C-alpha positions in Angstrom: -3.4 7.8 -6.2 -2.4 9.9 -9.1 -0.5 8.3 -11.9 2.2 11.0 -11.6 2.7 10.3 -7.8 2.8 6.6 -8.4 5.4 7.1 -11.2 7.5 9.3 -8.9 7.4 6.8 -6.1 8.4 3.9 -8.4 11.2 6.1 -9.7 12.4 6.8 -6.1 12.5 3.0 -5.5 14.5 2.6 -8.7 17.1 5.2 -7.9 17.9 5.2 -4.2 21.1 3.4 -3.2 19.7 1.9 0.0 16.4 1.0 1.5 15.8 1.1 5.3 14.3 -2.1 6.7 12.4 -2.2 9.9 11.8 -5.4 11.8 10.4 -5.9 15.3 13.0 -7.0 17.9 12.4 -9.6 20.6 11.6 -6.8 23.0 8.9 -5.5 20.6 10.8 -2.4 19.7 11.5 -1.5 16.0 15.0 -2.3 14.6 16.0 -0.3 11.6 19.0 -0.9 9.3 20.1 0.1 5.8 19.9 -2.7 3.2 20.9 -3.1 -0.4 18.1 -1.7 -2.6 17.4 -4.6 -4.9 15.1 -2.4 -7.0 17.9 0.1 -7.9 18.1 -0.2 -11.7 21.6 1.2 -11.9 23.1 -1.3 -9.4 20.9 -4.3 -10.6 19.9 -3.5 -14.3 19.3 -7.1 -15.1 16.8 -7.6 -12.2 14.2 -5.0 -13.2 12.0 -7.5 -15.0 11.4 -9.2 -11.6 9.1 -6.4 -10.4 6.6 -5.4 -13.0 4.6 -2.2 -12.4 3.8 -2.6 -8.7 5.5 -1.9 -5.4 6.5 -5.5 -4.6 10.0 -5.8 -3.2 12.5 -8.6 -2.5 14.6 -8.5 0.6 17.6 -10.8 1.1 19.5 -11.7 4.2 21.6 -14.5 5.7 19.6 -17.3 7.3 21.9 -16.9 10.3 21.0 -13.2 10.7 19.1 -11.4 13.5 16.9 -10.0 10.7 15.8 -13.4 9.7 15.0 -14.5 13.3 13.0 -11.3 13.8 11.0 -11.7 10.6 10.3 -15.4 11.3 9.0 -14.5 14.8 7.0 -11.5 13.5 6.7 -11.1 9.7 5.5 -7.5 9.9 8.2 -5.3 8.3 8.6 -1.8 7.0 10.7 -0.4 4.1 11.6 3.2 3.7 13.1 4.8 0.6 14.1 8.5 0.7 15.8 11.4 -0.9 16.4 13.7 2.1 17.6 16.6 0.0 14.2 16.6 -1.7 12.1 15.9 1.4 10.8 12.8 -0.4 10.1 9.7 1.5 8.2 6.5 0.8 7.2 4.1 3.5 5.7 0.6 2.9 4.6 -1.9 5.4 3.2 -5.4 5.2 4.2 -9.0 6.0 7.4 -10.6 4.7 6.7 -13.7 2.7 9.5 -16.3 2.7 10.5 -17.4 -0.8 11.8 -20.9 -1.2 11.3 -21.3 -4.9 14.7 -22.1 -6.4 13.9 -20.3 -9.7 13.0 -17.1 -7.9 16.1 -17.2 -5.7 18.2 -17.8 -8.8 16.5 -14.9 -10.6 17.2 -12.5 -7.6 20.7 -13.7 -7.0 23.6 -11.4 -7.8 27.0 -12.9 -8.6 29.1 -10.8 -6.2 26.9 -12.0 -3.3 29.2 -15.1 -3.2 31.3 -13.2 -0.6 28.4 -13.4 1.8 27.5 -17.1 1.4 29.7 -20.1 1.9 28.8 -22.0 -1.3 28.6 -18.8 -3.4 25.3 -19.9 -5.0 21.6 -19.1 -4.6 20.9 -22.5 -3.2 23.2 -21.8 -0.2 21.4 -22.7 3.0 22.5 -19.3 4.5 20.6 -17.4 1.7 17.1 -16.3 2.7 14.8 -14.4 0.5 11.6 -12.6 1.3 9.0 -10.8 -0.7 7.0 -7.8 0.5 3.7 -7.0 -1.2 2.9 -3.8 0.8 -0.5 -3.5 2.5 0.0 0.2 3.3 2.0 2.9 1.4 2.5 6.4 2.7 5.0 9.2 2.6 5.9 12.8 2.2 6.5 14.5 -1.2 6.5 18.1 -2.4 5.5 19.4 1.0 2.5 17.1 1.3 1.8 13.8 3.1 0.4 11.1 0.9 -1.2 7.7 1.3 -1.4 5.3 -1.7 -3.4 2.3 -2.4 -1.0 -0.7 -2.8 -3.0 -2.1 -5.8 -0.7 -3.8 -8.3 1.9 -4.5 -5.6 
């Protein structure tokens, strides 16, 4: 992995409005949906210190959601960041790790999420948080397919 490509991929993660999450449904077929991009530095400027230099990502959802049930049944997930107008896409896959640490949940929590959770706090029983440390990273950039080592994720 070149340093330039790594930097461009991290910049993509820091600037796209959404990330596409793929889980595996009960029937084994992929289910894809757009999610809040918690690594977007404009939308979440005070959260950038959570990520360091790697490709690690947090994904939040409601405990009562289909996403959570699918991830609990099969933790293999995929995330996709893209800028279609530039033909730039970054795919990461790995296993979602449930995060129960109250300090981490508090650090990731965003105040306006209170509309999604009955208590309006990060200790809400309906707030579930996962961490993805990707095991495979690939994509398409500047007319070329790439594969990256997930080191430092």
